[in-house]
C-alpha positions in Angstrom: 0.0 0.0 0.0 1.2 3.5 -0.8 2.6 5.4 2.1 2.1 9.2 2.3 5.2 10.5 4.0 5.2 13.7 6.0 7.2 15.4 8.8 5.7 14.7 12.2 5.5 17.6 14.6 7.0 17.3 18.1 4.7 15.5 20.6 4.2 18.7 22.7 3.0 20.6 19.7 0.7 17.8 18.7 -0.8 17.8 22.2 -1.4 21.6 22.0 -3.0 21.2 18.6 -5.2 18.4 19.8 -6.5 20.6 22.6 -7.2 23.5 20.3 -9.2 21.6 17.8 -11.4 20.0 20.5 -13.2 23.2 21.2 -16.6 21.6 21.6 -18.6 23.1 18.7 -21.6 21.9 20.7 -20.9 18.3 19.7 -21.1 17.3 23.4 -24.7 18.4 23.3 -25.4 15.9 20.6 -24.1 13.0 22.5 -26.3 10.1 23.7 -27.5 6.5 23.5 -28.6 4.3 26.2 -27.4 2.3 29.1 -25.6 -0.8 28.3 -22.5 -2.9 28.9 -20.2 -4.9 26.8 -19.6 -8.6 27.1 -19.0 -8.9 30.8 -16.4 -10.9 32.6 -16.2 -11.3 36.4 -14.4 -8.5 38.2 -13.5 -7.9 41.8 -14.5 -4.2 41.6 -17.9 -2.6 41.9 -18.6 -3.0 38.2 -18.0 -5.9 35.8 -15.0 -5.6 33.5 -15.6 -5.3 29.8 -14.4 -7.1 26.6 -14.6 -6.0 23.0 -16.2 -8.1 20.3 -13.0 -9.9 19.7 -13.1 -11.1 23.4 -10.1 -8.8 24.3 -10.3 -7.4 27.8 -10.7 -3.7 27.9 -8.1 -1.9 30.1 -8.2 1.8 30.9 -5.3 3.6 29.3 -4.0 7.2 29.4 -3.4 7.9 25.7 -3.3 10.9 23.4 -2.9 9.3 20.0 -5.8 7.1 19.0 -6.7 5.9 15.5 -10.3 5.0 14.4 -10.9 2.4 11.7 -14.5 3.3 11.3 -16.8 6.3 11.5 -18.5 5.3 14.7 -15.1 5.1 16.5 -14.1 8.6 15.3 -17.5 9.8 16.4 -17.2 8.3 19.9 -13.7 9.7 20.3 -14.8 13.2 19.2 -17.7 13.0 21.7 -15.2 12.1 24.4 -13.0 15.0 23.6 -10.3 13.0 21.8 -9.3 13.9 18.2 -8.2 10.7 16.3 -4.8 11.0 14.7 -6.2 9.0 11.8 -9.6 7.7 10.7 -10.9 5.3 8.1 -14.3 6.0 6.5 -16.7 4.8 3.8 -18.2 6.3 0.7 -16.8 9.3 -1.0 -15.8 11.4 2.0 -12.2 11.2 3.1 -13.3 11.8 6.6 -16.8 12.0 8.1 -17.9 15.6 7.4 -20.6 15.7 10.1 -18.0 15.6 12.8 -16.6 18.9 11.7 -13.8 20.8 13.6 -12.7 17.9 15.9 -11.3 16.1 12.9 -9.6 19.2 11.4 -6.1 17.6 11.8 -7.1 14.0 11.5 -5.5 12.1 8.6 -7.6 10.0 6.3 -6.7 6.3 6.4 -8.9 5.5 3.4 -11.8 3.1 3.3 -12.6 1.1 6.5 -12.3 -2.2 4.6 -8.9 -1.3 3.1 -7.2 0.9 5.7 -3.8 2.2 4.8 -1.7 0.3 7.3 1.6 2.0 6.3 0.2 5.5 7.0 -1.4 4.1 10.2 2.1 3.0 11.3 3.5 6.4 10.4 0.9 8.1 12.6 2.2 6.1 15.6 -1.1 5.6 17.5 -1.1 4.4 21.1 -4.5 2.8 20.6 -6.5 1.6 17.6 -10.3 1.1 17.5 -12.2 -0.4 14.6 -15.1 -2.4 13.3 -14.6 -6.1 13.9 -15.8 -7.5 10.6 -13.6 -5.2 8.6 -10.4 -5.4 10.7 -10.3 -9.1 11.6 -8.2 -10.1 8.5 -5.6 -7.6 9.6 -5.9 -7.9 13.4 -2.3 -9.2 13.9 -0.9 -6.4 11.9 -2.9 -3.9 13.8 -1.9 -5.3 17.2 1.8 -5.0 16.1 1.2 -1.3 15.7 -0.7 -0.6 18.9 -3.2 -2.1 21.4 -6.4 -2.8 19.4 -10.1 -3.1 20.2 -12.8 -3.9 17.7 -16.6 -3.8 17.9 -19.4 -4.9 15.5 -21.9 -2.0 15.6 -25.1 -3.0 13.8 -27.8 -2.7 16.4 -28.7 -0.1 18.9 -27.5 -2.4 21.7 -24.2 -2.8 19.8 -23.9 1.0 19.8 -24.4 1.1 23.6 -21.8 -1.5 24.2 -19.3 0.1 21.8 -19.6 3.6 23.3 -19.2 2.2 26.8 -16.2 0.1 25.7 -14.4 2.8 23.8 -14.9 5.2 26.8 -13.6 2.5 29.2 -10.5 2.0 27.1 -9.7 5.7 27.5 -10.4 5.7 31.2 -13.7 7.5 30.7 -16.2 4.7 31.3 -18.5 6.9 33.4 -18.6 9.5 30.5 -19.6 6.8 28.0 -22.3 5.5 30.3 -23.6 9.1 30.7 -23.7 9.5 27.0 -25.9 6.4 26.7 -28.2 7.6 29.4 -28.5 11.0 27.8 -29.5 9.4 24.5 -32.1 7.2 26.2 -33.6 10.3 27.8 -33.7 12.2 24.5 -35.2 9.2 22.7 -37.8 8.7 25.4 -38.9 12.4 25.1 -39.3 12.0 21.4 -41.2 8.8 21.7 -43.6 10.4 24.2 -44.5 13.0 21.6 -44.5 10.9 18.5 -48.1 10.3 17.2 -47.3 7.1 15.3 -49.4 5.8 12.4 -46.8 6.1 9.7 -44.7 3.5 7.8 -41.2 4.0 6.4 -38.3 2.2 4.9 -34.5 2.8 4.7 -32.9 2.1 1.4 -29.3 2.2 0.1 -27.6 1.4 -3.2 -27.9 2.6 -6.8 -28.7 -0.6 -8.7 -32.0 -1.8 -10.1 -32.9 -3.3 -6.7 -32.1 -1.2 -3.6 -31.1 -2.7 -0.3 -33.6 -2.4 2.6 -32.7 -2.7 6.3 -34.3 -5.1 8.8 -35.7 -3.9 12.1 -32.5 -4.7 14.1 -30.3 -2.4 12.1 -29.7 0.7 14.3 -31.4 3.3 12.1 -34.3 1.0 11.5 -34.6 0.4 15.2 -34.9 4.1 15.7 -37.9 4.1 13.2 -39.6 1.6 15.4 -38.8 3.4 18.6 -40.4 6.5 17.1 -43.6 4.5 16.5 -43.1 4.2 12.8 -43.5 0.8 11.1 -40.4 -0.4 9.3 -41.8 -1.7 6.0 -38.8 -3.9 5.4 -39.7 -6.0 8.4 -37.8 -8.2 10.9 -34.8 -10.3 10.1 -35.5 -14.0 9.4 -32.5 -14.8 11.7 -33.0 -12.5 14.7 -30.4 -14.3 16.7 -27.7 -12.9 14.3 -26.7 -9.4 13.4 -25.8 -10.3 9.8 -27.5 -10.1 7.4 -28.9 -6.8 8.4 -31.0 -6.3 5.2 -31.9 -7.6 1.8 -32.3 -6.5 -1.9 -35.8 -5.5 -2.6 -37.5 -5.3 -6.0 -39.5 -2.3 -7.0 -42.6 -4.5 -7.3 -42.1 -5.7 -3.7 -41.5 -2.1 -2.6 -44.8 -1.1 -4.2 -46.6 -3.9 -2.4 -45.2 -2.5 0.9 -45.8 1.1 -0.2 -44.4 2.9 2.8 -45.4 6.5 3.6 -41.8 7.7 3.9 -38.6 6.6 2.2 -35.2 7.4 3.5 -32.4 7.0 0.9 -28.8 6.8 2.1 -26.7 9.2 0.1 -24.8 7.8 -2.8 -22.6 9.4 -5.5 -24.2 7.4 -8.3 -27.4 7.8 -10.2 -30.1 5.5 -8.7 -31.2 3.0 -11.4 -34.2 1.9 -9.3 -35.6 5.5 -9.4 -35.9 5.2 -13.2 -38.0 2.1 -12.9 -41.6 2.7 -14.2 -42.9 1.5 -10.8 -41.1 4.3 -8.9 -43.6 7.2 -9.6 -46.5 5.0 -8.3 -45.0 4.7 -4.8 -47.0 6.6 -2.1 -43.9 8.3 -0.7 -42.9 9.5 -4.2 -46.4 10.8 -5.0 -46.5 12.7 -1.7 -43.0 14.1 -1.9 -41.8 12.2 1.2 -38.7 10.6 -0.2 -35.6 12.0 1.6 -31.9 11.6 0.9 -30.0 11.5 4.2 -26.4 12.0 5.2 -23.9 9.2 5.3 -23.9 9.2 9.1 -27.3 7.5 8.9 -25.6 4.4 7.5 -23.0 4.1 10.3 -24.8 5.8 13.1 -23.4 4.0 16.2 -21.5 6.9 17.6 -23.1 9.3 20.2 -23.1 12.2 17.8 -24.5 10.5 14.8 -27.3 8.7 16.6 -28.5 11.9 18.2 -28.4 13.7 14.8 -30.3 10.8 13.2 -33.1 10.5 15.8 -33.8 14.3 15.9 -34.0 14.5 12.1 -35.9 11.3 11.7 -38.6 12.5 14.2 -39.0 15.7 12.2 -39.2 14.0 8.8 -41.7 11.4 10.1 -43.9 13.9 12.0 -43.3 17.4 10.6 -46.4 18.7 12.3 -45.2 17.5 15.7 -41.4 18.2 15.7 -39.5 21.3 14.6 -36.8 21.0 12.0 -33.4 20.5 13.7 -30.6 23.0 13.1 -28.2 21.2 10.9 -25.5 22.4 8.4 -26.8 22.0 4.8 -23.9 19.6 4.0 -25.2 16.9 6.4 -29.0 17.7 6.5 -31.5 15.5 4.7 -33.1 16.8 1.5 -36.2 15.8 -0.5 -35.3 13.5 -3.4 -34.7 14.2 -6.2 
């Protein structure tokens, strides 16, 4: 893999730069998701110890240089006041745009499934956090660079566990648990006001048949929590996180005919939107098809999940909830 060489600043200057760029920008106010714990192992303390999804025990460390091989890890780090030295992402963005200023000096490590390990080595992290399913083929290489933790974040409960685990690895477990509680409280408040009586579906892809998400996928779970029916339905294998969705034909989509369609943003023209069936969908006829930011697809971090639930509540029930204040670059838009 190609290595991008660059002079590294002295560690003291890096620390000062890190502190400057972590001026909150209000991101801490966006933090939240519920109470939860990771895979628990017996412990002599007041609380059980934690393990990541590789089964690796999580030990609190005092570190300044952390790398994130995923958007959710970069999100959680930013919410905890730690700017990652490097981050992998997905899609066309070199870094997750919605995280803004805290990633101003973060280096892009490329796609999460093909992280630039040479650049990662150059960045000299003291801790690496990633997605389990994408990093497992390179786990030994990552462990040779720095201590490494990995999480599979598909469901809302996965998000809770990962936030707690990442926070615990940084010696900030109480902060991670507080973020989870804050999100639970925010979600409960929205649920109390949500009128219900609406169906919706989450779609991604650009081919002839889009991909729809089952109920257990985090963003689809938020639909259900907000009293909307997820038209895609439950997984046929609820005991497993994967698969978390399926390809759906336009004919099947028309039979389900949801009131609202959320499209995950893509840089390609959507072939399925040119299907003759498309204009007959209820959501299309009523102008309730919305293209949403990429953070909706990997929304397990405290910042993303709060952004998602606030915007989702408004789009589902515009007469009940006010439009959230979001930069145009990450806000949802009617499609096309």
